[in-house]
C-alpha positions, 0 to 999 in steps of 0.5 A: 146378113150376119150383121142383121141377125146379130143386131136383131139377136142383141135387140131381143136380148136387150128386150128380155133383160129389160123385161126381167128388170121390170119384173124384179122391180115391179113392187117398188115405185120409181121414186123409191128406186131413185131415192127421190124426195120432194125439195119442199113440202106442200105446207111450205109451198102453201106458206110461201104462196100466202107470203107472196100474196101478202107482199103483193098487197103490201106493195100495192098499199105502198103505192096507194098511200103515195097516191092518197088512195085507200088501202086494200085488204086481203078480202078486197084482193080476194073479191077482185080475184073472184070477180076477174075469174067470173068475167073470164068464165063468162068469156068476156074481158081482155083474156077471153078466147076469141069468139067465132060467129057461127052464122058467118061463113 
């Protein structure tokens, strides 16, 4: 019985300590407490994304040159991406979720 009372008492004390710490640090954000800074800025991430897209277009154009096909531009790639998104939004194509026929079963 003493063990149970001691355990409950220590848990209550731990709860009170945590409550006091929460009140003491409520004005600061967790990032401030941990001195956390993002690894890269959003501008850097956006620039890396743009560079990746350009590298993919360049790689596709290299393969197209070998085949003798016409090269694509960034506008062509954007148009293809928008067409793919429209197909997915309609629920058709290879990545569409499977439809369940409501009339069956």
